[in-house]
Structure formats: C-alpha cells, structure tokens
C-alpha positions in Angstrom: 0.1 0.0 0.0 3.0 2.4 0.8 4.3 1.6 -2.4 1.2 2.5 -4.3 1.2 5.9 -2.6 4.6 6.6 -3.4 4.2 5.9 -7.2 0.9 8.2 -7.3 2.7 11.1 -5.4 5.8 11.1 -7.6 4.0 13.6 -9.6 3.9 16.1 -7.0 7.6 15.5 -6.1 8.7 15.6 -9.7 7.0 18.9 -10.6 8.2 20.4 -7.4 12.0 19.4 -8.2 11.6 20.6 -11.9 10.3 23.8 -10.9 13.3 24.2 -8.0 15.9 23.4 -10.8 14.2 25.4 -13.9 16.4 28.4 -13.4 13.6 30.8 -12.2 10.1 31.6 -13.6 8.5 34.6 -14.9 5.8 36.9 -13.7 3.4 35.0 -15.8 4.7 31.8 -15.0 3.9 32.6 -11.3 0.4 32.5 -12.1 0.4 29.5 -14.3 2.4 27.4 -11.8 -0.5 27.0 -9.4 -2.9 25.5 -12.0 0.0 22.9 -12.6 -0.6 22.2 -8.9 -4.1 22.4 -8.8 -4.3 19.7 -11.8 -2.1 17.2 -9.8 -3.2 17.7 -6.1 -6.9 17.1 -6.0 -6.7 14.2 -8.3 -4.6 12.2 -5.9 -7.2 10.3 -4.1 -8.7 9.2 -7.6 -5.4 8.5 -9.1 -4.4 6.4 -6.3 -7.9 4.4 -6.6 -7.4 4.0 -10.5 -4.1 2.5 -9.9 -5.2 0.2 -7.3 -7.9 -0.9 -9.6 -6.5 -1.1 -13.0 -2.6 -1.2 -12.7 -2.4 -5.2 -12.7 -4.7 -5.3 -15.7 -2.6 -2.9 -17.7 0.5 -4.5 -16.4 -0.6 -7.8 -17.9 -1.9 -6.5 -20.9 -0.1 -8.2 -23.9 1.3 -6.1 -26.8 1.2 -8.6 -29.5 1.6 -6.5 -32.4 4.5 -3.8 -32.2 3.4 -0.6 -32.9 3.9 1.6 -36.0 5.8 5.2 -34.9 5.3 8.2 -36.6 8.2 10.5 -36.1 9.7 13.6 -37.3 10.2 17.3 -36.0 7.0 19.1 -34.7 4.9 20.7 -37.2 6.0 18.4 -40.0 2.5 16.9 -40.5 3.0 14.3 -37.9 -0.7 14.8 -36.6 -2.3 14.7 -39.9 -0.5 11.6 -41.1 -1.7 9.7 -37.8 -5.4 10.9 -38.3 -5.3 9.5 -41.5 -3.8 6.4 -40.5 -6.0 5.7 -37.7 -9.2 6.1 -39.9 -8.3 2.3 -40.2 -10.4 0.7 -37.7 -7.8 -1.8 -37.2 -5.5 0.8 -35.5 -5.7 2.1 -31.8 -4.1 5.3 -30.6 -3.9 7.4 -27.5 -6.6 10.0 -27.4 -6.8 13.6 -26.0 -9.0 12.8 -23.1 -6.6 10.1 -21.9 -3.7 12.2 -22.4 -5.2 15.3 -20.4 -6.3 13.1 -17.5 -4.3 10.3 -17.4 -4.7 9.9 -13.6 -8.4 9.4 -13.6 -9.7 8.8 -17.3 -10.2 4.9 -16.7 -12.2 5.8 -13.4 -13.8 8.7 -14.6 -13.7 9.2 -18.4 -17.0 7.4 -19.4 -18.9 9.8 -17.8 -16.8 13.0 -17.8 -15.5 12.8 -21.4 -19.2 13.4 -23.0 -19.7 16.1 -20.6 -16.1 17.8 -21.1 -16.5 17.7 -24.8 -20.1 19.1 -24.7 -18.5 22.1 -22.9 -15.8 22.6 -25.2 -18.3 22.4 -28.1 -20.6 24.7 -26.6 -17.9 27.5 -25.7 -15.9 26.6 -28.7 -12.7 26.0 -26.7 -10.0 25.7 -29.3 -6.6 23.9 -29.4 -4.1 26.1 -29.2 -1.7 24.2 -31.3 -3.8 24.1 -34.4 -5.6 27.2 -36.1 -9.1 27.6 -35.7 -9.7 23.9 -34.4 -12.1 23.1 -31.4 -10.4 20.5 -29.0 -11.4 16.9 -30.2 -11.2 14.8 -27.0 -11.5 11.6 -29.0 -8.9 12.4 -31.4 -5.1 11.0 -31.3 -2.5 12.8 -29.0 1.2 12.3 -28.1 2.6 9.9 -25.4 4.8 12.5 -24.1 1.6 14.5 -23.3 0.2 11.7 -21.5 3.5 11.4 -19.4 3.8 15.1 -18.7 0.2 15.1 -17.5 0.8 12.3 -15.4 3.8 14.2 -13.8 6.1 11.4 -15.0 9.8 12.2 -15.0 10.4 10.8 -18.5 8.8 13.0 -20.8 10.7 15.5 -23.1 8.0 18.1 -22.4 9.4 19.5 -19.1 11.3 21.1 -21.8 8.3 23.1 -22.9 7.2 24.1 -19.3 10.7 25.0 -18.5 12.2 26.1 -21.9 15.7 27.6 -20.2 16.4 23.9 -19.7 15.5 22.8 -23.2 19.2 21.3 -23.9 18.9 18.9 -20.9 15.1 18.2 -20.8 13.6 18.6 -24.5 16.9 17.2 -25.9 17.2 13.8 -24.3 20.8 12.7 -24.9 21.8 13.7 -21.3 19.3 12.1 -19.6 19.4 8.8 -21.7 23.3 8.8 -21.1 22.5 7.8 -17.3 21.7 4.2 -17.0 19.1 4.7 -14.3 17.1 7.3 -16.3 17.1 5.2 -19.5 16.2 2.3 -17.3 13.4 4.1 -15.9 12.2 5.6 -19.2 11.6 2.1 -20.8 9.9 0.9 -18.0 7.3 4.1 -18.1 6.9 3.8 -21.9 6.3 0.3 -21.9 3.9 0.6 -19.3 2.2 3.8 -21.2 1.8 1.5 -24.4 0.4 -1.3 -22.3 -2.2 1.4 -21.3 -2.9 2.5 -24.4 -3.2 -1.2 -25.9 -5.8 -1.8 -23.0 -7.8 1.1 -23.8 -8.0 -0.1 -27.3 -8.7 -3.7 -26.7 -5.7 -5.2 -28.0 -5.3 -3.3 -31.3 -2.2 -2.5 -33.2 -1.1 1.1 -32.3 -0.5 3.9 -34.5 1.5 6.4 -32.1 2.6 9.6 -33.1 5.2 11.3 -30.8 7.9 13.7 -32.1 10.6 13.1 -29.2 10.6 9.4 -30.3 12.5 10.8 -33.5 15.7 10.6 -31.2 14.8 7.1 -29.4 15.0 4.7 -32.3 17.6 2.3 -30.5 15.6 2.1 -27.4 12.0 1.6 -28.9 13.7 -1.1 -31.2 14.9 -3.0 -28.2 11.4 -3.0 -26.9 9.5 -3.5 -30.0 12.4 -4.9 -32.7 9.6 -5.6 -35.4 8.2 -2.0 -35.0 7.5 -0.1 -38.2 8.4 3.6 -38.4 6.9 6.5 -40.7 9.3 9.5 -41.0 7.5 12.7 -42.4 9.5 15.9 -43.0 8.5 19.2 -44.4 10.0 22.2 -46.1 12.4 23.9 -43.8 11.7 27.0 -44.7 7.9 26.6 -43.9 8.8 24.6 -40.7 10.4 27.2 -39.1 7.9 29.5 -39.0 5.4 27.0 -38.0 7.6 25.8 -35.1 8.3 29.4 -34.0 4.2 30.2 -34.1 3.7 27.2 -32.2 6.3 28.2 -29.4 4.6 31.8 -29.4 0.9 31.0 -29.6 0.7 27.6 -27.6 3.7 27.0 -25.4 4.7 30.4 -24.4 1.1 31.4 -24.4 -0.4 28.6 -22.4 2.2 26.2 -20.9 5.5 27.6 -20.2 6.3 29.3 -16.6 9.3 31.1 -18.2 9.7 34.1 -20.6 11.9 33.9 -23.7 13.4 36.5 -25.9 13.2 35.9 -29.8 16.8 35.4 -30.0 16.4 32.7 -27.2 13.3 31.2 -29.0 15.4 31.0 -32.6 17.8 29.2 -30.7 15.6 26.5 -29.5 14.1 26.2 -32.9 17.3 25.9 -34.8 18.9 23.7 -32.1 16.3 21.5 -31.4 15.7 20.8 -35.1 19.5 20.3 -35.6 19.5 17.7 -32.7 16.4 15.6 -33.3 17.4 15.5 -37.3 20.8 14.5 -36.4 20.0 11.6 -34.2 17.5 10.6 -36.7 20.2 10.5 -39.4 22.5 8.6 -37.2 20.0 5.9 -35.9 17.8 5.2 -39.0 20.0 2.8 -40.3 19.0 0.5 -37.0 15.6 -0.2 -38.3 15.5 -3.5 -40.2 15.0 -3.3 -44.0 11.1 -3.1 -44.8 10.3 -1.0 -41.6 10.9 2.6 -42.5 8.8 4.8 -44.8 9.9 8.4 -45.5 7.4 10.8 -46.7 7.1 14.4 -47.0 4.4 16.8 -45.7 3.7 18.2 -49.1 3.2 15.0 -50.8 0.7 13.9 -48.1 -1.3 17.0 -48.5 -1.1 17.1 -52.4 -2.3 13.4 -52.5 -3.3 12.0 -48.9 -5.0 8.8 -50.6 -2.0 7.9 -52.6 0.5 8.6 -49.8 -1.3 6.4 -47.5 -1.5 3.7 -50.1 2.5 4.0 -50.4 2.8 3.8 -46.9 0.6 0.3 -46.6 2.7 -0.9 -49.6 6.4 -0.3 -48.4 5.8 -1.2 -44.7 3.7 -4.3 -46.0 0.8 -3.6 -44.1 -2.3 -5.6 -45.5 -5.8 -5.0 -46.7 -5.6 -1.1 -47.8 -8.7 -1.4 -50.0 -10.6 -2.5 -46.9 -10.0 0.9 -45.2 -9.9 3.2 -48.3 -13.5 4.3 -47.8 -12.9 5.3 -44.3 -9.6 7.0 -45.5 -11.6 9.1 -47.8 -14.1 10.2 -45.3 -11.3 11.2 -42.9 -9.5 13.3 -45.9 -12.8 15.0 -46.7 -13.3 16.0 -43.1 -9.7 17.4 -43.1 -10.5 19.7 -45.7 -12.3 21.8 -43.1 -8.9 22.8 -41.4 -7.5 26.2 -42.0 -3.9 26.6 -42.1 -2.0 29.7 -40.3 -0.6 32.5 -42.8 2.7 33.9 -42.5 4.7 36.6 -44.0 8.3 35.3 -45.0 11.2 37.8 -44.1 14.1 37.5 -46.8 16.3 37.8 -44.0 14.7 35.2 -41.9 14.8 32.8 -45.0 18.3 33.5 -45.7 19.5 32.5 -42.2 17.2 29.3 -42.4 18.9 28.7 -45.9 22.3 29.0 -44.5 21.5 26.8 -41.2 19.4 24.0 -42.8 21.3 24.0 -46.0 21.9 20.3 -45.9 18.3 19.5 -45.2 16.9 21.6 -48.0 19.2 20.1 -50.4 18.4 16.5 -49.5 14.7 16.9 -49.5 14.9 18.8 -52.5 13.4 21.9 -51.5 14.1 25.7 -53.0 13.5 29.1 -52.0 12.0 30.3 -55.3 8.5 29.3 -54.4 8.1 31.7 -51.4 6.2 35.1 -51.6 5.2 37.2 -48.7 1.7 36.1 -48.7 2.5 32.3 -49.2 -0.4 30.1 -46.9 1.4 27.3 -45.1 
C-alpha cells in the first residue's frame, strides 16, 4: 500500500523538483504555476484508486503486434498523418482525453468525457496548437503529453514548461546517457504502450510522438519489429510553423518562463538540428522494410496515394478495406484552415544557411515563396 502511494505522489515531487531546478520562472509563470499544482493535488485520491483497480490489468496486457511509430519534427505533419492512418479501424491510438487526464480517465472518463466535450463544443474552446480547431477529445494525442500530464519524470515536454532547460530536458541525450534514467524511461514507456493497448482492446497502435525521433534504438529494443514512418517538411515553412507554435501555444499557455526572440530562435534551430541529427545517425538500425519516409507536401497533395504508398512499403495488408474510411477522413480534414505567415527575406536567408543540408537533401528551394504564401 505504501508503495502505491509513493508511485502516485511522484507527480507532485517531480513537478516541484523541476520547478526548483529550472532556473526561475517569469511573472506570468507565477500565475500559471498554481494551475499545474491544481491539476495534480486534487486528483491524487482518484489517481490512487485508479492505480489500485487497473494497474495489474494494464501490467498484464500483452502487446501482440509491435506499434507503428510516426516520427519527425514538430509541425512536420505528424498529426495529419496519424489521423489518416487511424481512420483504419484496425489501429488504436492514445486519445486527447486519456492524455489530458491520465490519472483519472479510466475511473471517470466514461461519464466525464462526453460532458467535457459538450462544454468544449458549446464554448468553442480551441486547441492552441492548431488554427481554428475546437479541441477534439476523441482524436489522437502524443505519449509525451500523457506522461507530462501524469507528472512523469520521463517526458521530454518538461523542456516546454521550462524552456530554459531545453538542452537537457527537451533534448534527451544527457538524460538517456544515465543508465538509471534509461531504465526508468523504458519501464514507463512500455507501461504507457500497454495502457494505450488496454484502452484500445488489444489493437495494433499507431503512435505519433515527435520526441521518439531520437529514441529509435530504445524503441527497437522494446519493439524489434516496429514499423516507422518519418515525415519531413519544407524547412523554410517549418521554421515559421515551429516558432508560431512556441509563441501562440507553448509560451502563451504552458511555459512558466519567458524567452526573448533570439532565445526562441536558438531553440527552434538547435532542437531541429538535434532531432534530425539523431534520426540520421540511427535510421540504419531500423530493419529493412520497416521504415518509410514521406514529405508533408506529398501527403497534402495526394493523401490517399501517400497512405497507399505507406501501406505498400511497410507491408500493411488490406488497404482496399479501409479506403472508404480514409476518404471520409480526408474529406473532414479539408475543413482545417492553415496559419498564414509573411516571410521575411533575412529570416529565409538565415534558414537557408543553417539548414542548407536538409533543404538540399529533401529537394526544396526558396523560389516558391512570396510574402503571402499560405502554410
């Protein structure tokens, strides 16, 4: 019983530890910080009860089919790709509600989820990470979101709440170099995959989680037959999209620290270089036939053809059986409206210099841009 309480109370300890070692918080952060504690403290009794009832069932859940992992940098199209793949009813995924309320979703979700969705729909509460999109609790979310909301030590997204420690917490190499941390992450991540499998009644999972781009060796140790889809996007557009995500969503709603524009640009450039460097270094570890690379642009231009290509290259059977559901999902995605940016020539030049290798490798050019280009 004492062991169970220690497991549940780790969330409170971890958030306090990170706060004290984060390098300080901003005035706005001081207002946001209590909300995180309110998210943790009141649910502790329910989290304890959920753990008692469900932990054994989750622990004993078999993962009979290794997952399909969608990897790539944030804002590269990972969400769109997952939504299209998840239209195949054979696949399961982590939904927003479970990610937002990881400590109580199994205990209370059946009743609370429809009520909360009705409130969200009535007040048109938007998802800050996507333009003009009402938060959909049944759609897919990321494992590191689940872990950060759980208060786990093993989420890269501590680096979003405390961006001044991004080099240690958003980038994972320093933490993964420690055997104790690596062992803990594997245990926690496997538990997360089992939880998602349990929630999806044993289905094969399609998981979208950008931090996994740097975790290929560890994922293969746990799931040696896993399939990977790497999606990339025009680096010029990607830079603006990432910076917009930070300014609108992360710094606006989640981070408790303030960044200057120069500090933010350092994160955007630095974390991209880190993730892509790790991917290029480790991609050869993926067994032949288990990796497919696609671009965001081809996915947008021909979503059905691109998904069919993925099924073919990864030897996923029976594409024709899911084609109807896929077309319905493609049609629903047409309602999404993209952000619009004004491209600055000096910024484009800077992007071209810093990311020249990727621009060349992925065959992108600057000539396609004008100041009213939609992304």
